[in-house]
C-alpha positions as CSV (number, residue, x, y, z in Angstrom):
1,M,-0.1,0.1,-0.1
2,A,1.3,3.4,-1.5
3,K,1.2,6.9,0.3
4,I,-0.4,9.3,-1.9
5,L,-0.7,13.0,-1.7
6,Y,-3.5,14.6,-4.0
7,I,-3.9,18.0,-4.5
8,E,-7.2,19.3,-5.8
9,D,-9.9,21.6,-4.9
10,D,-12.7,20.0,-5.9
11,D,-14.4,17.6,-3.4
12,N,-16.0,15.6,-6.3
13,H,-12.7,15.0,-8.0
14,K,-11.1,13.8,-4.5
15,E,-14.1,11.6,-3.4
16,L,-14.0,9.8,-7.0
17,T,-10.2,9.5,-6.6
18,R,-10.1,7.7,-3.4
19,N,-12.8,5.1,-4.5
20,I,-10.4,4.4,-7.6
21,L,-7.3,4.3,-6.1
22,R,-8.6,2.1,-3.2
23,G,-6.1,-0.1,-1.4
24,H,-4.1,2.9,-1.0
25,E,-3.4,5.7,1.9
26,L,-5.0,8.8,0.1
27,I,-3.8,12.2,2.0
28,M,-5.6,15.4,0.2
29,A,-4.8,19.0,0.4
30,S,-6.8,22.2,-1.4
31,D,-4.4,24.1,-2.5
32,G,-0.9,24.8,-3.4
33,I,0.4,25.9,-0.1
34,E,-1.7,22.9,2.0
35,G,0.0,20.3,-0.4
36,I,3.2,21.5,0.0
37,E,2.7,21.0,4.2
38,K,1.4,18.0,4.1
39,A,4.4,16.8,1.3
40,R,6.8,17.9,3.9
41,Q,4.7,16.3,7.3
42,E,4.1,13.3,5.2
43,K,6.6,12.4,2.7
44,P,4.5,10.5,0.5
45,D,5.5,8.1,-2.2
46,L,3.5,10.1,-5.0
47,I,2.1,13.3,-5.9
48,L,-0.9,13.9,-7.6
49,I,-1.9,17.6,-8.4
50,D,-4.4,19.6,-10.5
51,L,-2.9,22.0,-12.6
52,N,-5.8,25.0,-12.0
53,L,-5.4,25.2,-8.0
54,P,-6.7,28.3,-6.3
55,G,-4.1,31.0,-5.2
56,I,-0.3,29.3,-6.8
57,N,-1.5,26.9,-9.4
58,G,-0.3,23.2,-9.9
59,Y,2.7,24.7,-12.4
60,E,4.0,27.0,-9.9
61,T,3.2,24.2,-7.0
62,T,5.6,21.8,-8.4
63,T,8.4,24.1,-9.1
64,K,8.3,25.3,-5.3
65,I,8.7,21.4,-4.2
66,R,11.4,20.7,-6.6
67,G,13.1,23.2,-4.6
68,I,12.8,21.9,-1.2
69,K,15.5,19.5,-0.8
70,E,13.8,17.1,2.0
71,I,10.7,16.6,-0.7
72,S,12.3,17.3,-4.4
73,H,12.5,13.4,-5.1
74,I,9.1,12.8,-4.4
75,P,7.3,12.1,-8.0
76,I,4.5,14.3,-9.6
77,V,2.0,13.4,-11.8
78,A,-0.5,16.5,-12.9
79,V,-4.0,15.0,-13.3
80,T,-5.7,17.7,-15.2
81,A,-9.4,18.0,-16.9
82,S,-7.1,20.1,-19.8
83,N,-5.8,17.0,-21.8
84,T,-3.9,19.2,-24.2
85,E,-0.1,18.0,-25.4
86,E,1.1,21.8,-24.3
87,N,-0.3,21.3,-20.6
88,R,1.6,18.2,-20.9
89,E,4.7,19.3,-22.0
90,I,4.8,22.9,-19.7
91,S,3.8,20.6,-16.6
92,L,6.7,18.1,-17.6
93,A,8.8,21.6,-17.8
94,A,7.8,22.7,-14.3
95,G,8.7,19.3,-12.9
96,C,6.1,17.1,-13.3
97,D,7.3,13.2,-13.9
98,G,3.9,12.7,-15.6
99,F,0.6,13.8,-17.2
100,I,-2.9,12.0,-16.4
101,S,-6.2,13.2,-17.3
102,K,-9.1,13.2,-15.6
103,F,-11.0,11.3,-18.0
104,T,-8.9,8.6,-18.0
105,P,-11.0,5.0,-17.8
106,I,-10.2,4.1,-14.5
107,A,-8.3,0.6,-15.2
108,E,-6.0,2.9,-17.3
109,Y,-6.0,5.1,-14.5
110,R,-4.8,2.7,-11.9
111,C,-2.1,1.2,-14.2
112,K,-0.7,4.9,-15.0
113,I,-0.7,5.1,-10.8
114,Q,0.9,1.9,-10.7
115,E,3.6,2.7,-13.0
116,Y,4.5,6.3,-11.6
117,L,4.6,4.7,-7.9
118,D,7.3,1.9,-10.1
119,G,9.6,4.4,-11.0
120,K,8.1,5.6,-14.7
121,K,9.5,9.3,-15.5
122,D,8.1,11.0,-18.7
123,A,10.6,13.0,-20.6
124,L,10.6,15.6,-23.0
125,E,12.5,15.3,-26.1
126,D,15.4,17.3,-25.7
127,S,15.0,19.2,-28.7
128,D,11.6,20.0,-27.0
129,K,13.0,20.8,-23.5
130,L,14.0,24.8,-24.1
131,N,11.1,25.4,-26.3
132,C,8.7,24.1,-23.3
133,L,10.9,25.8,-20.8
134,K,10.1,29.0,-22.6
135,K,6.3,28.8,-23.0
136,Y,6.5,27.5,-18.7
137,Q,8.7,30.7,-18.3
138,S,5.8,32.6,-20.8
139,R,3.3,31.6,-18.3
140,L,4.9,32.2,-15.2
141,I,5.6,35.8,-16.4
142,V,1.9,36.2,-17.1
143,H,0.7,34.8,-13.8
144,L,3.2,37.1,-12.3
145,E,1.9,40.1,-13.5
146,E,-1.5,39.3,-12.6
147,K,-0.6,38.7,-9.1
148,I,1.6,42.0,-8.9
149,A,-2.1,43.6,-10.3
150,E,-4.1,41.9,-7.7
151,L,-1.3,43.4,-5.0
152,E,-1.6,46.6,-6.2
153,K,-5.4,46.7,-6.6
154,E,-5.3,45.2,-2.7
155,R,-1.9,47.9,-1.8
156,D,-4.8,50.7,-3.1
157,H,-7.8,49.3,-1.3
158,L,-6.0,49.0,1.8
159,K,-4.7,52.7,1.3
160,F,-8.0,54.1,0.6
161,T,-9.6,51.7,3.7
162,Q,-6.5,53.4,6.0
163,S,-7.6,56.8,5.0
164,Q,-11.3,56.5,5.6
165,L,-10.3,55.3,8.8
166,L,-8.0,57.9,9.4
167,Q,-10.6,60.6,8.1
168,Q,-13.6,59.0,10.3
169,E,-11.3,59.3,13.3
170,K,-10.4,62.6,12.6
171,M,-14.3,63.6,12.0
172,A,-15.0,61.7,15.5
173,S,-12.1,64.0,16.9
174,I,-14.0,67.0,15.6
175,G,-17.2,65.8,17.0
176,Q,-15.6,65.3,20.2
177,L,-13.9,68.8,20.1
178,A,-17.2,70.5,18.6
179,A,-19.5,68.9,21.5
180,G,-16.8,70.3,24.0
181,I,-16.9,73.9,22.7
182,A,-20.5,73.7,22.5
183,H,-20.9,72.7,26.1
184,E,-18.2,75.4,27.3
185,I,-19.4,78.2,24.9
186,N,-23.4,77.7,25.9
187,N,-22.4,78.3,29.7
188,P,-21.2,81.5,29.2
189,I,-23.5,82.4,26.5
190,G,-26.2,81.8,28.8
191,Y,-25.1,83.8,31.7
192,I,-24.3,86.8,28.9
193,N,-27.7,86.1,27.6
194,S,-29.7,86.4,30.8
195,N,-27.8,89.5,32.1
196,L,-28.5,91.3,29.1
197,C,-32.3,90.2,29.2
198,T,-32.1,92.0,32.8
199,M,-30.3,94.6,31.7
200,K,-32.9,95.4,29.0
201,K,-35.8,95.2,32.1
202,Y,-34.0,97.5,34.5
203,L,-33.2,99.8,31.2
204,A,-37.3,100.1,30.7
205,K,-37.4,100.9,34.6
206,I,-34.7,103.4,34.2
207,C,-36.9,105.0,31.4
208,Q,-40.2,104.8,33.2
209,Y,-38.6,106.6,36.2
210,K,-36.7,109.4,33.6
211,Q,-40.3,109.8,32.4
212,Q,-41.9,110.4,35.9
213,C,-39.3,113.2,36.5
214,Q,-40.0,115.2,33.4
215,K,-43.4,114.9,34.4
216,V,-42.9,115.9,38.4
217,W,-40.5,118.7,36.9
218,S,-43.3,120.1,34.6
219,E,-45.5,120.4,37.4
220,L,-42.8,122.1,39.5
221,K,-41.9,124.6,36.5
222,E,-45.5,126.1,37.4
223,I,-44.4,127.2,40.9
224,N,-42.0,129.3,39.4
225,H,-39.6,129.7,42.6
226,P,-35.8,130.7,41.6
227,K,-33.9,127.8,43.9
228,I,-36.6,125.3,42.1
229,T,-36.1,126.7,38.7
230,E,-31.8,127.0,39.2
231,A,-31.8,123.3,40.5
232,F,-33.6,121.9,37.7
233,E,-31.9,123.9,35.2
234,S,-28.6,122.8,36.6
235,L,-29.9,119.3,36.4
236,E,-31.1,119.9,32.4
237,N,-27.7,121.5,32.0
238,L,-25.9,118.1,33.3
239,S,-28.0,116.0,31.3
240,A,-27.0,117.7,28.0
241,E,-23.6,117.7,29.0
242,L,-23.4,114.0,29.8
243,K,-25.7,113.4,26.7
244,L,-28.2,111.4,29.1
245,P,-30.6,111.3,26.3
246,F,-28.8,110.0,23.6
247,I,-27.6,107.6,26.2
248,L,-30.8,106.0,27.3
249,E,-31.5,105.6,23.8
250,D,-28.5,104.3,22.3
251,I,-28.3,102.0,25.4
252,G,-31.5,99.9,24.1
253,S,-30.2,99.8,20.9
254,L,-26.9,98.2,22.0
255,V,-28.7,95.9,24.7
256,E,-31.1,94.9,21.3
257,E,-27.7,94.3,18.7
258,S,-25.9,92.4,21.7
259,L,-29.2,90.0,22.3
260,E,-29.0,89.6,18.5
261,G,-25.6,88.9,18.8
262,V,-26.0,86.2,21.5
263,E,-28.8,84.3,19.1
264,R,-26.5,84.2,16.2
265,V,-23.6,82.2,18.7
266,R,-26.8,80.2,20.0
267,K,-27.3,79.5,15.9
268,I,-23.7,79.0,15.4
269,V,-22.9,76.4,18.1
270,A,-26.6,74.3,17.4
271,D,-24.9,74.0,13.9
272,L,-22.0,73.1,15.5
273,K,-23.6,70.3,17.1
274,S,-26.0,69.4,14.5
275,F,-23.1,69.3,11.9
276,S,-20.8,66.7,13.9
277,H,-24.1,64.7,15.6
278,L,-21.6,63.1,17.9
279,D,-25.2,61.6,19.2
280,E,-26.4,60.3,15.8
281,A,-23.7,57.8,14.7
282,E,-26.7,55.1,14.5
283,L,-29.1,55.1,11.4
284,K,-32.1,57.7,12.2
285,E,-34.9,59.6,10.6
286,A,-33.2,63.1,9.8
287,D,-34.5,66.4,7.7
288,L,-32.0,66.8,5.0
289,N,-32.6,70.8,4.8
290,Q,-31.6,71.1,8.3
291,G,-28.4,69.3,8.0
292,L,-27.8,71.1,4.7
293,Q,-28.4,74.4,6.7
294,S,-26.1,73.3,9.6
295,T,-23.3,72.2,7.2
296,I,-23.2,75.4,5.0
297,N,-23.0,77.7,8.5
298,I,-20.1,76.0,9.0
299,V,-18.3,76.3,5.8
300,W,-19.5,79.8,5.3
301,N,-16.3,81.2,5.8
302,E,-15.0,78.9,3.0
303,L,-18.2,80.0,0.3
304,K,-18.7,84.0,1.3
305,Y,-15.7,85.1,-0.4
306,K,-16.1,83.4,-3.8
307,A,-19.8,82.4,-4.6
308,N,-23.6,84.0,-4.1
309,L,-25.1,81.2,-2.4
310,I,-28.7,80.2,-3.3
311,K,-30.9,77.9,-1.4
312,E,-34.0,76.4,-3.2
313,L,-34.9,74.3,-0.3
314,G,-38.3,71.9,-1.1
315,E,-40.7,70.3,1.5
316,I,-39.0,67.1,1.4
317,P,-39.6,63.9,3.8
318,L,-37.5,63.0,6.6
319,V,-35.1,60.1,5.1
320,R,-33.6,57.2,7.2
321,C,-30.0,57.7,7.2
322,Y,-26.7,58.2,9.3
323,P,-26.6,62.1,9.7
324,Q,-23.0,62.5,10.2
325,Q,-22.0,61.0,7.4
326,I,-24.4,62.6,4.9
327,N,-23.3,66.1,6.6
328,Q,-19.8,65.1,5.7
329,V,-21.0,64.5,1.8
330,F,-22.5,67.9,1.9
331,M,-19.5,69.4,3.3
332,N,-17.5,68.2,0.8
333,L,-19.5,68.8,-2.0
334,L,-19.8,72.9,-0.6
335,V,-16.3,73.2,-0.3
336,N,-15.5,71.3,-4.0
337,A,-17.8,74.0,-5.2
338,A,-16.3,77.0,-3.6
339,Q,-12.7,75.6,-4.6
340,A,-14.1,75.3,-8.4
341,I,-14.7,79.4,-8.3
342,E,-11.7,81.4,-9.3
343,T,-12.5,84.7,-8.2
344,Q,-16.5,85.1,-8.0
345,G,-19.5,83.1,-9.0
346,E,-22.6,81.3,-7.8
347,I,-23.4,78.4,-5.6
348,R,-27.0,76.8,-6.0
349,V,-28.3,74.3,-3.5
350,K,-31.6,72.3,-4.2
351,T,-33.9,69.7,-2.2
352,A,-36.8,68.0,-3.6
353,P,-39.0,65.0,-3.6
354,A,-38.0,62.6,-6.1
355,G,-40.6,59.5,-5.7
356,D,-39.3,57.1,-3.0
357,R,-36.2,59.2,-3.0
358,V,-35.6,62.9,-2.1
359,L,-33.1,64.8,-4.7
360,V,-29.7,66.9,-3.5
361,E,-28.6,68.9,-5.9
362,I,-25.4,71.2,-5.4
363,S,-24.3,72.9,-8.8
364,D,-21.6,75.7,-9.1
365,T,-20.5,77.9,-12.0
366,G,-17.0,77.3,-11.8
367,C,-14.0,76.1,-13.6
368,G,-15.8,72.5,-14.6
369,I,-14.6,69.4,-14.8
370,P,-12.5,68.2,-18.9
371,P,-14.2,65.2,-19.7
372,E,-10.9,62.6,-19.7
373,N,-11.1,63.6,-15.5
374,L,-14.8,63.1,-15.3
375,S,-14.9,59.3,-15.2
376,R,-11.6,59.2,-12.5
377,I,-13.1,61.9,-10.2
378,F,-14.4,59.2,-7.6
379,E,-11.1,57.1,-7.8
380,P,-9.2,57.1,-4.9
381,F,-6.1,59.7,-4.4
382,F,-7.5,61.1,-7.7
383,T,-7.1,64.6,-8.0
384,T,-5.9,68.0,-10.0
385,K,-5.5,70.1,-7.0
386,E,-1.7,71.4,-6.4
387,I,0.2,69.0,-3.8
388,G,-1.1,69.9,-0.5
389,K,-3.9,71.1,-1.4
390,G,-6.3,68.3,-1.7
391,T,-5.7,64.3,-0.9
392,G,-8.1,63.1,-3.7
393,L,-10.2,61.3,-1.1
394,G,-13.3,63.9,-0.7
395,L,-15.2,62.5,-3.5
396,S,-14.1,59.1,-3.3
397,M,-15.5,59.2,0.4
398,T,-18.4,60.9,-1.1
399,Y,-19.1,58.4,-3.6
400,D,-18.6,55.4,-0.7
401,I,-21.2,57.2,1.5
402,I,-23.9,57.4,-0.4
403,R,-23.1,53.9,-2.5
404,K,-23.7,52.3,1.5
405,H,-26.6,54.5,1.7
406,N,-28.2,52.9,-1.0
407,G,-28.6,56.4,-2.9
408,E,-27.0,57.1,-6.3
409,I,-24.7,60.1,-7.3
410,Q,-24.7,62.0,-10.8
411,V,-22.6,64.6,-12.0
412,E,-22.6,67.0,-15.3
413,S,-19.9,69.1,-16.2
414,Q,-18.9,71.6,-18.9
415,V,-15.4,73.5,-18.6
416,G,-15.5,76.7,-17.9
417,K,-19.5,76.8,-17.2
418,G,-19.7,74.6,-13.9
419,T,-20.6,71.4,-12.5
420,T,-23.6,70.0,-11.0
421,F,-23.7,67.0,-8.4
422,R,-27.2,65.4,-7.5
423,L,-27.9,62.6,-5.1
424,L,-30.8,60.9,-4.7
425,L,-31.7,58.9,-0.8
426,P,-34.0,56.6,-0.1
427,I,-36.5,57.6,2.0
428,D,-36.3,54.5,4.0
429,G,-32.4,54.4,4.0
430,P,-30.1,51.5,3.7
431,Q,-29.8,47.9,4.8
432,V,-28.3,48.0,8.3
433,T,-25.0,46.1,7.8
434,E,-22.1,46.2,10.0
435,N,-20.2,47.3,7.0
436,S,-22.6,50.4,6.7
437,K,-22.0,51.7,10.1
C-alpha cells in the first residue's frame, strides 16, 4: 500500500479518486500551500496535483516542491481535465514526472498510477525541452503580472480603507471637540443672555423713572420758585453735557444688538453640534434641509468670499440615514464647489422629493471638470489640485457614503461653465449591516 498525496480543490474529484485508488493511503490537500506543507509532514510516495489550483497553481506548486530539498525527490504527476499536449509539455517542464487526464478510464488510471509508483518518468525530447521551458517561463511571467496587479489593487484598497479610517477618526475627534466647545460656549453665553435680558428690564425701569421725573419737573416749573428753577436748570445742563437722552436711547439699541449677537452665537453652536452629530452615529430619520443648512453655516467662511449662495430647499420627507456621514458629503461637495470658483460665482443648493427618494443638488459656476477626468473623479487619491491642497479622498468618500446608503450620485460638468452633483437618497435608507456603520 502506497501513501499518495492528492492536491485538488474539487471535492467531487477527491472522492472519485479516493474510490479509484482504494487500497492506497490517500492524503488530501485543497491548495498548493497546504499541499507543500502536507508533503513535508507526510513524505508521500507519490504526489498527484491538479494544474488549476486556487492561489498558486499546479505548475508553480510543482516548481516550489522541486526546490525543497527534503521532498524534491518525490515523483509528481499532473492530473487535469485540460488534456492538451501543450499542458503536458509545460507540466513536465515545471518538474512533473507524469501527466494523466481526469477522463482516463478507471482501469487505465490505476495502471498509470502504479507505473509512476514503480518509478516511471515521462520525459521531453531534448529538442523540445528549451521550447517548453520558454512556454513555462511565459506562463509564469503572465501569472506573476496578474499577481502584481492583484496586489497593487489590494494595496490601493488597503490604503483607501486606512485613509477612510483616519478620516473617520478625525471626524470623530472634531465631533468630540465640537461638542466640548459647544458645551463650554453655551454656559457663558447663557450668563450673557440672562444678564442682557435683565439689563433690558432695568433700562425699561430707568426710562419709566425718567419719564416720571420729567412729569414732576413740568408740574414744579409752574411754581416758578427761583431756587427750584435754578436746580432744575442745573440738572438739565448736566443731562445735556453728559448726553443722557442719547445714552438712554443708545443703551436700548446696544442691548438689542447684543441679544441678536448672542442669538447668532447660539445658532452657530447649535449648527456645530448638528453638523458633528456626535449623538447621531446610528441610523435614524433626519431632516436633510436642516443638515444642509447646518453644514452651510459651518463652511460659510469658505463660501462667502467666493460665491453668491442660492438655496431652493423644497418640502421633503425625513430620510433614514447616518446624519454625520451625510453631512460629511454635503461639506465635501460645498467646499469643492467653492474651490472650483476662481474669483466670484454662484453656488446653488436644491432639494426636492423624487418618488421614494429625495433629490439633493449642489451646483456651481466654477471652472468645470475636463471630460478626460470626469470618469476618474470618484477614484481614491485622484486629484487635480496642487500638492498640499487636496488628498483626492473627498469625492471618493462621498461616493462610498452614498453607495452605502443605497443611493445614487450623478455628475454633469462643462469646462468653463460649472459642475452639478445630484444625490438621490432613498427615504427608507440603507439596509443595516456592520459595513454600513
